[in-house]
N, CA, C and O atoms as a printed pandas DataFrame, in Angstrom:
     atom_number atom_name residue_name chain_id  residue_number  x_coord  y_coord  z_coord
0              1         N          SER        A               1   21.014   -5.765   -5.698
1              2        CA          SER        A               1   21.585   -5.823   -4.360
2              3         C          SER        A               1   20.715   -5.032   -3.392
3              4         O          SER        A               1   20.026   -4.091   -3.785
4              5         N          LYS        A               2   20.753   -5.419   -2.147
5              6        CA          LYS        A               2   19.931   -4.765   -1.138
6              7         C          LYS        A               2   20.670   -3.575   -0.556
7              8         O          LYS        A               2   21.896   -3.574   -0.440
8              9         N          GLY        A               3   19.890   -2.552   -0.188
9             10        CA          GLY        A               3   20.455   -1.351    0.395
10            11         C          GLY        A               3   20.796   -1.537    1.862
11            12         O          GLY        A               3   20.707   -2.640    2.401
12            13         N          ALA        A               4   21.186   -0.446    2.495
13            14        CA          ALA        A               4   21.617   -0.473    3.889
14            15         C          ALA        A               4   20.527   -0.965    4.833
15            16         O          ALA        A               4   20.834   -1.566    5.863
16            17         N          LEU        A               5   19.280   -0.725    4.508
17            18        CA          LEU        A               5   18.179   -1.123    5.386
18            19         C          LEU        A               5   17.598   -2.480    5.015
19            20         O          LEU        A               5   16.610   -2.910    5.611
20            21         N          GLY        A               6   18.191   -3.159    4.047
21            22        CA          GLY        A               6   17.734   -4.488    3.667
22            23         C          GLY        A               6   16.630   -4.501    2.629
23            24         O          GLY        A               6   16.041   -5.553    2.379
24            25         N          PHE        A               7   16.337   -3.375    2.022
25            26        CA          PHE        A               7   15.305   -3.300    0.992
26            27         C          PHE        A               7   15.941   -3.412   -0.383
27            28         O          PHE        A               7   17.039   -2.906   -0.616
28            29         N          GLN        A               8   15.246   -4.076   -1.286
29            30        CA          GLN        A               8   15.702   -4.173   -2.664
30            31         C          GLN        A               8   14.814   -3.269   -3.504
31            32         O          GLN        A               8   13.589   -3.385   -3.465
32            33         N          HIS        A               9   15.424   -2.378   -4.258
33            34        CA          HIS        A               9   14.659   -1.417   -5.056
34            35         C          HIS        A               9   14.227   -2.025   -6.371
35            36         O          HIS        A               9   14.959   -2.860   -6.901
36            37         N          PRO        A              10   13.095   -1.665   -6.930
37            38        CA          PRO        A              10   12.148   -0.690   -6.394
38            39         C          PRO        A              10   11.303   -1.287   -5.272
39            40         O          PRO        A              10   10.917   -2.455   -5.326
40            41         N          VAL        A              11   11.023   -0.479   -4.261
41            42        CA          VAL        A              11   10.207   -0.911   -3.125
42            43         C          VAL        A              11    8.755   -0.573   -3.432
43            44         O          VAL        A              11    8.430    0.559   -3.792
44            45         N          ARG        A              12    7.885   -1.571   -3.285
45            46        CA          ARG        A              12    6.452   -1.379   -3.536
46            47         C          ARG        A              12    5.675   -1.795   -2.298
47            48         O          ARG        A              12    5.917   -2.856   -1.723
48            49         N          LEU        A              13    4.749   -0.952   -1.901
49            50        CA          LEU        A              13    3.844   -1.287   -0.807
50            51         C          LEU        A              13    2.519   -1.692   -1.432
51            52         O          LEU        A              13    1.930   -0.907   -2.176
52            53         N          TYR        A              14    2.039   -2.890   -1.151
53            54        CA          TYR        A              14    0.796   -3.389   -1.731
54            55         C          TYR        A              14   -0.333   -3.276   -0.721
55            56         O          TYR        A              14   -0.222   -3.735    0.415
56            57         N          LEU        A              15   -1.422   -2.653   -1.159
57            58        CA          LEU        A              15   -2.593   -2.468   -0.309
58            59         C          LEU        A              15   -3.845   -2.865   -1.080
59            60         O          LEU        A              15   -3.879   -2.731   -2.303
60            61         N          PRO        A              16   -4.879   -3.353   -0.386
61            62        CA          PRO        A              16   -6.120   -3.734   -1.072
62            63         C          PRO        A              16   -6.879   -2.511   -1.581
63            64         O          PRO        A              16   -6.918   -1.475   -0.918
64            65         N          LYS        A              17   -7.478   -2.640   -2.760
65            66        CA          LYS        A              17   -8.254   -1.538   -3.332
66            67         C          LYS        A              17   -9.404   -1.123   -2.427
67            68         O          LYS        A              17   -9.777    0.050   -2.405
68            69         N          SER        A              18   -9.975   -2.069   -1.679
69            70        CA          SER        A              18  -11.112   -1.750   -0.816
70            71         C          SER        A              18  -10.731   -0.766    0.286
71            72         O          SER        A              18  -11.606   -0.120    0.863
72            73         N          LYS        A              19   -9.455   -0.644    0.581
73            74        CA          LYS        A              19   -8.991    0.273    1.629
74            75         C          LYS        A              19   -8.337    1.523    1.054
75            76         O          LYS        A              19   -7.866    2.369    1.814
76            77         N          SER        A              20   -8.296    1.661   -0.269
77            78        CA          SER        A              20   -7.526    2.738   -0.887
78            79         C          SER        A              20   -8.005    4.127   -0.490
79            80         O          SER        A              20   -7.180    4.975   -0.147
80            81         N          GLN        A              21   -9.302    4.388   -0.524
81            82        CA          GLN        A              21   -9.802    5.721   -0.201
82            83         C          GLN        A              21   -9.523    6.067    1.256
83            84         O          GLN        A              21   -9.077    7.173    1.563
84            85         N          LYS        A              22   -9.785    5.124    2.146
85            86        CA          LYS        A              22   -9.525    5.355    3.573
86            87         C          LYS        A              22   -8.039    5.588    3.813
87            88         O          LYS        A              22   -7.659    6.491    4.559
88            89         N          PHE        A              23   -7.212    4.782    3.189
89            90        CA          PHE        A              23   -5.770    4.906    3.368
90            91         C          PHE        A              23   -5.271    6.253    2.872
91            92         O          PHE        A              23   -4.550    6.950    3.587
92            93         N          LEU        A              24   -5.646    6.621    1.662
93            94        CA          LEU        A              24   -5.138    7.855    1.070
94            95         C          LEU        A              24   -5.625    9.089    1.813
95            96         O          LEU        A              24   -4.891   10.071    1.925
96            97         N          SER        A              25   -6.851    9.053    2.321
97            98        CA          SER        A              25   -7.377   10.235    2.991
98            99         C          SER        A              25   -6.931   10.342    4.446
99           100         O          SER        A              25   -6.962   11.432    5.016
100          101         N          ASN        A              26   -6.521    9.243    5.050
101          102        CA          ASN        A              26   -6.197    9.275    6.477
102          103         C          ASN        A              26   -4.715    9.128    6.797
103          104         O          ASN        A              26   -4.134    9.987    7.460
104          105         N          ILE        A              27   -4.101    8.046    6.331
105          106        CA          ILE        A              27   -2.758    7.751    6.827
106          107         C          ILE        A              27   -1.691    7.598    5.750
107          108         O          ILE        A              27   -0.516    7.424    6.072
108          109         N          GLY        A              28   -2.073    7.660    4.499
109          110        CA          GLY        A              28   -1.120    7.411    3.416
110          111         C          GLY        A              28    0.113    8.281    3.455
111          112         O          GLY        A              28    1.233    7.786    3.333
112          113         N          GLU        A              29   -0.082    9.568    3.624
113          114        CA          GLU        A              29    1.054   10.488    3.633
114          115         C          GLU        A              29    1.972   10.211    4.822
115          116         O          GLU        A              29    3.195   10.269    4.689
116          117         N          LYS        A              30    1.390    9.910    5.979
117          118        CA          LYS        A              30    2.197    9.620    7.170
118          119         C          LYS        A              30    3.016    8.347    6.983
119          120         O          LYS        A              30    4.181    8.290    7.375
120          121         N          VAL        A              31    2.406    7.329    6.384
121          122        CA          VAL        A              31    3.125    6.069    6.167
122          123         C          VAL        A              31    4.306    6.285    5.233
123          124         O          VAL        A              31    5.420    5.851    5.525
124          125         N          LEU        A              32    4.065    6.952    4.115
125          126        CA          LEU        A              32    5.159    7.168    3.166
126          127         C          LEU        A              32    6.238    8.069    3.744
127          128         O          LEU        A              32    7.422    7.867    3.473
128          129         N          ALA        A              33    5.847    9.063    4.539
129          130        CA          ALA        A              33    6.833    9.962    5.140
130          131         C          ALA        A              33    7.712    9.238    6.153
131          132         O          ALA        A              33    8.884    9.580    6.311
132          133         N          SER        A              34    7.160    8.245    6.840
133          134        CA          SER        A              34    7.928    7.539    7.861
134          135         C          SER        A              34    8.644    6.299    7.321
135          136         O          SER        A              34    9.442    5.687    8.032
136          137         N          PHE        A              35    8.365    5.926    6.073
137          138        CA          PHE        A              35    9.014    4.751    5.499
138          139         C          PHE        A              35   10.482    5.087    5.251
139          140         O          PHE        A              35   10.778    6.167    4.740
140          141         N          PRO        A              36   11.412    4.192    5.600
141          142        CA          PRO        A              36   12.838    4.534    5.560
142          143         C          PRO        A              36   13.457    4.652    4.163
143          144         O          PRO        A              36   14.583    5.131    4.034
144          145         N          VAL        A              37   12.747    4.228    3.126
145          146        CA          VAL        A              37   13.268    4.328    1.762
146          147         C          VAL        A              37   12.160    4.832    0.849
147          148         O          VAL        A              37   10.988    4.845    1.225
148          149         N          GLN        A              38   12.545    5.247   -0.359
149          150        CA          GLN        A              38   11.548    5.670   -1.334
150          151         C          GLN        A              38   10.729    4.456   -1.751
151          152         O          GLN        A              38   11.279    3.397   -2.052
152          153         N          ALA        A              39    9.402    4.621   -1.768
153          154        CA          ALA        A              39    8.525    3.504   -2.119
154          155         C          ALA        A              39    7.323    4.024   -2.891
155          156         O          ALA        A              39    6.982    5.204   -2.817
156          157         N          THR        A              40    6.691    3.131   -3.627
157          158        CA          THR        A              40    5.445    3.464   -4.311
158          159         C          THR        A              40    4.348    2.545   -3.792
159          160         O          THR        A              40    4.603    1.416   -3.374
160          161         N          ILE        A              41    3.125    3.055   -3.828
161          162        CA          ILE        A              41    1.976    2.282   -3.371
162          163         C          ILE        A              41    1.295    1.664   -4.582
163          164         O          ILE        A              41    1.025    2.347   -5.569
164          165         N          HIS        A              42    1.022    0.381   -4.501
165          166        CA          HIS        A              42    0.286   -0.340   -5.536
166          167         C          HIS        A              42   -0.941   -0.952   -4.884
167          168         O          HIS        A              42   -0.842   -1.603   -3.844
168          169         N          PHE        A              43   -2.095   -0.742   -5.496
169          170        CA          PHE        A              43   -3.331   -1.309   -4.971
170          171         C          PHE        A              43   -3.685   -2.564   -5.750
171          172         O          PHE        A              43   -3.613   -2.583   -6.979
172          173         N          TYR        A              44   -4.068   -3.611   -5.033
173          174        CA          TYR        A              44   -4.477   -4.858   -5.674
174          175         C          TYR        A              44   -5.964   -5.080   -5.457
175          176         O          TYR        A              44   -6.541   -4.587   -4.488
176          177         N          ASN        A              45   -6.576   -5.823   -6.360
177          178        CA          ASN        A              45   -8.002   -6.101   -6.299
178          179         C          ASN        A              45   -8.239   -7.219   -5.294
179          180         O          ASN        A              45   -7.871   -8.369   -5.533
180          181         N          ASP        A              46   -8.855   -6.875   -4.174
181          182        CA          ASP        A              46   -9.108   -7.868   -3.130
182          183         C          ASP        A              46  -10.550   -8.357   -3.140
183          184         O          ASP        A              46  -10.920   -9.194   -2.316
184          185         N          ASP        A              47  -11.367   -7.853   -4.052
185          186        CA          ASP        A              47  -12.758   -8.275   -4.225
186          187         C          ASP        A              47  -13.596   -8.146   -2.960
187          188         O          ASP        A              47  -14.589   -8.860   -2.821
188          189         N          ALA        A              48  -13.239   -7.272   -2.042
189          190        CA          ALA        A              48  -14.011   -7.094   -0.811
190          191         C          ALA        A              48  -15.401   -6.541   -1.120
191          192         O          ALA        A              48  -16.380   -6.919   -0.475
192          193         N          ASN        A              49  -15.487   -5.656   -2.093
193          194        CA          ASN        A              49  -16.787   -5.076   -2.436
194          195         C          ASN        A              49  -17.716   -6.104   -3.057
195          196         O          ASN        A              49  -18.914   -6.093   -2.774
196          197         N          SER        A              50  -17.198   -6.991   -3.893
197          198        CA          SER        A              50  -18.048   -7.985   -4.541
198          199         C          SER        A              50  -18.553   -9.011   -3.530
199          200         O          SER        A              50  -19.661   -9.525   -3.682
200          201         N          GLU        A              51  -17.766   -9.317   -2.505
201          202        CA          GLU        A              51  -18.215  -10.245   -1.467
202          203         C          GLU        A              51  -19.353   -9.646   -0.664
203          204         O          GLU        A              51  -20.286  -10.356   -0.287
204          205         N          GLU        A              52  -19.289   -8.339   -0.395
205          206        CA          GLU        A              52  -20.351   -7.680    0.351
206          207         C          GLU        A              52  -21.641   -7.651   -0.449
207          208         O          GLU        A              52  -22.725   -7.775    0.120
208          209         N          ASP        A              53  -21.538   -7.487   -1.777
209          210        CA          ASP        A              53  -22.719   -7.432   -2.629
210          211         C          ASP        A              53  -23.444   -8.767   -2.675
211          212         O          ASP        A              53  -24.668   -8.802   -2.802
212          213         N          GLU        A              54  -22.699   -9.872   -2.572
213          214        CA          GLU        A              54  -23.301  -11.197   -2.675
214          215         C          GLU        A              54  -24.090  -11.572   -1.432
215          216         O          GLU        A              54  -25.011  -12.385   -1.516
216          217         N          GLU        A              55  -23.753  -11.003   -0.281
217          218        CA          GLU        A              55  -24.417  -11.378    0.972
218          219         C          GLU        A              55  -25.767  -10.735    1.118
219          220         O          GLU        A              55  -26.450  -10.953    2.119
């Protein structure tokens, strides 16, 4: 069932791995602190680095 804010637990925030270092060092804590429910961050492989290597 969904909570008061319309989220169904567990809440996961998905972000690309290519942005993980920038996110964690700059805005990650602020995003999680302002998110209205408890959430975890999951990084997915977006292959951004491999595309840059091919060019």
